[in-house]
C-alpha positions in Angstrom: -32.0 3.8 -2.8 -28.8 5.7 -2.0 -28.6 9.3 -0.9 -27.3 10.2 -4.4 -30.1 8.4 -6.0 -32.5 10.6 -4.1 -30.8 13.8 -5.3 -29.8 12.7 -8.8 -32.2 15.1 -10.5 -30.7 18.1 -8.8 -27.1 16.9 -8.6 -26.0 18.9 -11.7 -27.4 22.1 -10.2 -25.8 21.4 -6.9 -22.3 20.2 -7.9 -21.5 20.7 -11.6 -19.8 24.0 -11.4 -17.6 22.9 -8.5 -16.7 19.6 -10.2 -15.8 21.3 -13.5 -13.4 23.6 -11.7 -11.6 20.5 -10.2 -11.6 18.8 -13.6 -9.9 21.9 -15.1 -7.2 21.8 -12.4 -6.7 18.0 -13.0 -6.6 18.0 -16.8 -4.1 20.9 -16.8 -1.8 19.1 -14.5 0.9 16.8 -16.1 -0.4 13.8 -14.2 -4.0 14.5 -15.2 -3.3 14.4 -18.9 -4.5 11.2 -20.6 -3.8 9.8 -24.1 -6.5 8.2 -26.3 -5.1 4.7 -25.6 -5.0 5.1 -21.8 -7.4 2.9 -19.9 -8.9 5.0 -17.1 -11.2 4.1 -14.2 -13.3 6.8 -12.7 -14.4 5.7 -9.2 -17.6 7.4 -8.0 -18.1 8.8 -11.5 -21.6 10.0 -10.7 -23.1 11.8 -13.8 -19.7 12.0 -15.5 -19.1 15.7 -15.9 -15.8 14.8 -17.6 -15.9 12.8 -20.8 -12.3 11.6 -20.5 -10.5 11.5 -23.9 -9.4 7.9 -23.5 -10.8 4.4 -22.9 -12.8 5.2 -19.8 -14.8 3.1 -17.4 -16.8 4.6 -14.5 -18.3 3.0 -11.4 -20.8 4.5 -9.0 -23.2 3.0 -6.5 -26.0 5.3 -7.6 -28.1 3.9 -10.5 -29.9 7.2 -10.9 -26.6 9.2 -11.4 -25.4 6.6 -13.8 -28.5 7.3 -16.0 -27.1 10.9 -16.4 -23.6 9.4 -17.0 -24.9 7.6 -20.1 -26.0 11.0 -21.5 -23.0 13.0 -20.5 -20.3 10.6 -21.5 -21.9 8.1 -24.0 -18.6 6.4 -24.9 -17.8 5.7 -21.2 -18.6 2.2 -20.0 -20.4 2.5 -16.6 -20.9 -0.1 -13.9 -23.2 0.1 -10.9 -20.8 -0.7 -8.1 -19.1 0.5 -4.9 -15.4 1.1 -4.7 -15.1 -1.7 -2.2 -16.3 -4.1 -4.8 -13.9 -3.2 -7.7 -12.4 -6.6 -7.4 -15.6 -8.2 -8.6 -15.2 -6.4 -11.9 -11.5 -5.7 -12.7 -8.1 -7.5 -12.7 -4.9 -6.4 -11.1 -3.1 -3.6 -13.0 -6.0 -3.3 -15.5 -6.0 0.5 -15.7 -3.3 3.0 -16.6 -5.0 5.8 -14.6 -7.4 5.8 -11.7 -9.3 8.9 -10.7 -11.8 9.6 -8.0 -13.3 13.1 -7.7 -14.8 13.9 -4.4 -16.2 10.4 -3.7 -13.7 8.8 -1.3 -15.2 10.3 1.8 -18.4 8.5 0.9 -16.8 5.0 0.9 -18.2 2.6 3.4 -14.8 1.0 4.0 -12.0 3.5 3.2 -9.1 1.0 3.5 -10.8 -1.6 1.2 -12.0 1.0 -1.4 -8.6 2.7 -1.7 -6.7 -0.6 -1.6 -8.9 -1.9 -4.5 -8.2 1.3 -6.5 -4.5 0.7 -6.1 -4.7 -3.0 -7.0 -6.4 -2.3 -10.4 -4.0 0.6 -11.3 -0.7 0.1 -12.9 0.2 3.8 -13.4 -1.1 7.1 -12.2 -3.7 8.3 -9.7 -5.7 11.5 -9.2 -7.7 11.4 -6.0 -9.8 14.2 -4.5 -11.7 14.4 -1.3 -13.5 17.0 0.7 -11.1 18.8 3.1 -14.0 19.6 5.4 -14.8 15.8 5.8 -14.2 14.4 9.3 -12.5 11.5 7.4 -10.0 13.8 5.6 -7.0 13.1 7.8 -7.6 9.4 7.7 -8.1 9.4 3.9 -4.9 11.3 3.4 -3.0 8.9 5.7 -4.3 5.8 3.8 -3.5 7.4 0.4 0.1 8.3 1.6 0.6 4.7 2.8 -0.7 3.2 -0.5 0.8 5.4 -3.3 3.8 7.6 -4.0 2.3 11.1 -3.8 3.9 13.4 -6.5 1.7 16.5 -5.9 -0.9 17.7 -3.5 -3.1 20.7 -4.2 -5.5 22.4 -1.8 -8.4 23.7 -3.8 -11.4 25.6 -2.4 -13.3 22.6 -1.1 -11.1 19.6 -1.9 -7.6 18.2 -1.5 -6.3 16.9 -4.9 -3.6 14.3 -4.8 -1.6 13.0 -7.8 0.6 10.0 -7.5 1.9 6.7 -8.8 1.8 3.2 -7.7 4.4 2.3 -5.1 7.3 0.1 -6.5 
């Protein structure tokens, strides 16, 4: 059982408002807009507070949070998996958009998780992480080495990075 499995019942009360604020910032940003035909991967989707208006797939290592995802975003395909294991499920350049909202700082292996996200994406990224995390400087350095950053927003609790795949 993961930490997030143990808090799944209270997760919405703890984090929904803060996540919805971030989702509003993201979906109003030109890089956050998706079309109905876009294929999107939501890494660390948790209970899926955002029902993305496209062909969406979510992965999360918490089976309990994914139970809520099935209710909150019934059209989203969800897979029990860690970011580091994306390669077990998806092909190179399979997704138009890859998002990860406040999950990266929880990856067991930052380099592998972020590299796998880049490998499966052929287009745009929206990545957020806690700015208070001790891993934040390393996360940002890895992101800057892997993608072309087009915008960086400091929100109340998170850093939001938009970008594209490096040529």
